[in-house]
Every structure is written in C-alpha cells, then in structure tokens.
Backbone bond lengths (Angstrom), bond angles and torsions (degrees), N, CA, C in turn:
res aa  C-N    CA-C-N  psi(-1)  N-CA   C-N-CA  omega(-1)  CA-C   N-CA-C  phi
1 X - - - 1.452 - - 1.535 108.19 -
2 X 1.295 115.84 132.97 1.460 120.14 -176.65 1.535 110.15 -78.68
3 X 1.310 115.02 166.45 1.462 121.37 178.84 1.533 110.05 -60.66
4 X 1.322 117.49 -43.07 1.465 121.30 178.82 1.531 111.56 -62.16
5 X 1.314 116.14 -40.38 1.461 120.14 178.42 1.533 110.84 -64.51
6 X 1.335 116.47 -41.89 1.469 120.30 178.52 1.525 110.48 -63.95
7 X 1.336 117.36 -40.11 1.465 121.20 179.19 1.530 110.53 -65.69
8 X 1.320 116.99 -41.33 1.462 120.36 178.19 1.522 110.86 -64.39
9 X 1.333 115.84 -42.89 1.461 120.69 179.12 1.526 110.61 -62.51
10 X 1.330 116.30 -44.94 1.463 120.43 -179.42 1.527 110.96 -66.72
11 X 1.318 117.35 -42.86 1.470 119.37 -179.23 1.528 110.98 -67.75
12 X 1.318 118.03 -35.92 1.465 120.76 175.70 1.518 111.78 -65.74
13 X 1.324 116.52 -40.09 1.465 120.32 177.75 1.532 110.15 -64.73
14 X 1.334 116.31 -42.75 1.464 120.24 177.74 1.525 110.55 -62.78
15 X 1.312 117.30 -44.78 1.469 121.66 179.14 1.531 110.32 -58.35
16 X 1.322 117.12 -46.15 1.472 120.76 -179.92 1.525 111.01 -62.13
17 X 1.335 116.53 -42.46 1.473 119.93 -179.23 1.525 110.74 -65.92
18 X 1.333 116.77 -41.94 1.465 120.03 178.47 1.524 110.98 -64.03
19 X 1.312 117.05 -38.41 1.464 120.18 177.67 1.529 110.85 -65.19
20 X 1.333 116.87 -38.82 1.469 120.26 176.68 1.523 110.74 -62.46
21 X 1.323 116.43 -45.73 1.463 120.41 179.95 1.533 111.00 -64.34
22 X 1.325 116.97 -41.75 1.464 120.50 178.24 1.523 110.94 -63.79
23 X 1.317 117.45 -41.57 1.465 120.80 178.77 1.524 111.28 -62.98
24 X 1.332 116.36 -42.26 1.467 120.39 179.46 1.523 110.56 -64.34
25 X 1.317 116.95 -41.73 1.465 120.82 179.03 1.526 110.49 -66.97
26 X 1.322 117.48 -42.67 1.464 121.12 178.73 1.524 110.23 -61.84
27 X 1.313 117.73 -39.99 1.463 121.38 178.79 1.533 110.45 -64.82
28 X 1.328 117.36 -41.55 1.462 120.77 177.87 1.529 110.73 -63.59
29 X 1.325 117.19 -42.64 1.461 120.98 178.99 1.526 110.65 -63.89
30 X 1.335 117.00 -43.14 1.468 119.87 176.99 1.525 110.78 -59.29
31 X 1.319 117.04 -39.29 1.465 120.86 177.73 1.518 111.81 -63.20
32 X 1.324 117.27 -42.76 1.465 121.20 178.12 1.526 111.15 -64.17
33 X 1.332 116.58 -43.27 1.462 120.58 179.30 1.525 111.45 -64.57
34 X 1.321 116.62 -42.11 1.463 120.65 178.25 1.529 110.46 -61.40
35 X 1.311 116.43 -42.25 1.470 121.13 178.57 1.527 110.59 -63.16
36 X 1.332 117.32 -42.95 1.463 120.89 179.81 1.527 111.10 -63.54
37 X 1.312 117.44 -43.94 1.466 121.16 179.33 1.532 110.24 -64.61
38 X 1.322 116.90 -43.87 1.468 120.43 178.93 1.528 111.21 -61.54
39 X 1.342 117.23 -39.46 1.462 120.74 178.18 1.528 111.33 -65.83
40 X 1.318 116.85 -40.90 1.459 120.82 177.92 1.526 110.68 -61.70
41 X 1.315 116.79 -46.20 1.467 121.21 179.99 1.531 110.88 -64.23
42 X 1.323 116.82 -45.20 1.466 120.17 -179.65 1.525 110.89 -63.10
43 X 1.323 117.13 -40.96 1.464 121.03 179.23 1.529 110.45 -64.44
44 X 1.329 116.69 -45.92 1.458 119.98 178.57 1.511 112.09 -62.78
45 X 1.310 116.52 -41.72 1.468 120.84 179.10 1.528 110.10 -61.45
46 X 1.340 116.69 -45.15 1.466 119.96 -178.71 1.522 110.89 -66.60
47 X 1.336 118.28 -43.96 1.466 121.16 -174.85 1.525 113.18 -72.92
48 X 1.341 117.63 -30.31 1.447 119.65 -172.36 1.528 114.93 -113.26
49 X 1.330 118.84 -21.66 1.467 120.55 -171.68 1.528 113.30 -121.68
50 X 1.316 116.85 -44.59 1.465 122.23 -172.68 1.532 111.94 -58.25
51 X 1.327 116.15 136.71 1.462 121.12 178.66 1.527 112.19 -62.41
52 X 1.326 118.09 -27.34 1.468 122.02 179.22 1.524 112.72 -87.87
53 X 1.323 117.43 -7.34 1.455 121.84 179.85 1.514 111.39 -87.90
54 X 1.320 117.16 179.78 1.465 120.48 -177.55 1.533 114.17 -73.55
55 X 1.334 118.34 -11.29 1.470 124.03 178.68 1.529 111.24 55.02
56 X 1.304 117.23 53.82 1.460 123.05 177.83 1.525 107.85 -64.27
57 X 1.314 116.38 136.60 1.463 121.53 -173.42 1.521 114.16 -81.90
58 X 1.348 118.02 -35.09 1.463 118.92 179.81 1.521 110.63 -152.50
59 X 1.298 113.99 154.84 1.460 121.54 178.19 1.522 108.03 -77.97
60 X 1.317 116.06 131.07 1.455 122.04 178.66 1.526 107.81 -147.95
61 X 1.312 116.00 174.41 1.470 119.22 -179.86 1.526 110.97 -59.36
62 X 1.331 116.82 -37.97 1.466 120.60 179.46 1.533 112.23 -79.71
63 X 1.318 116.83 -17.80 1.471 122.30 179.22 1.533 109.44 -131.62
64 X 1.319 118.24 73.39 1.468 120.56 -179.73 1.532 111.08 -72.89
65 X 1.295 115.54 165.94 1.466 119.36 176.75 1.520 109.99 -61.14
66 X 1.315 116.75 -41.36 1.466 121.63 -177.59 1.512 107.88 -137.48
67 X 1.316 116.51 129.39 1.465 120.68 175.93 1.516 109.33 -71.93
68 X 1.301 115.58 142.09 1.468 121.48 177.12 1.512 108.49 -79.26
69 X 1.323 116.39 122.06 1.462 119.41 178.56 1.523 109.14 -82.21
70 X 1.299 115.40 147.12 1.471 120.55 -177.23 1.500 109.98 -104.97
C-alpha cells in the first residue's frame, strides 16, 4: 500500500469517526431541546389550562409563561 493510499485510508477513517461523534452529539442536543420544549408546554398547560393548576388568565410580567430559574 502506498503512502498516499495509507493517508486516504486514515483520513477516511478519521472523517467517519468525526461524523459518528457529531451525530451522537447532535442527537443528545436534540434530546435536550425536546425535553426543554416539552417542559415549557407542560408548565404552560398546568398554569393556564389544567383544572388542578392556578388557571392564570393572562400572561403578564408578574405572570410569565415560564418562570426563569436561577
């Protein structure tokens, strides 16, 4: 195997590994984003719609859709 062939093989292997790592990271980020959106929706549903929630009538500065966590 020539030097050029070895370099191509190594660079292709590196490219594949980097793509795998990027895909895994992208999947983890999508999972975090999905969880955040689901939490926002569930919180809004409970605060404004759910019979067991406080049934807030409108969004205002004192009653935001989602409280900012500290």
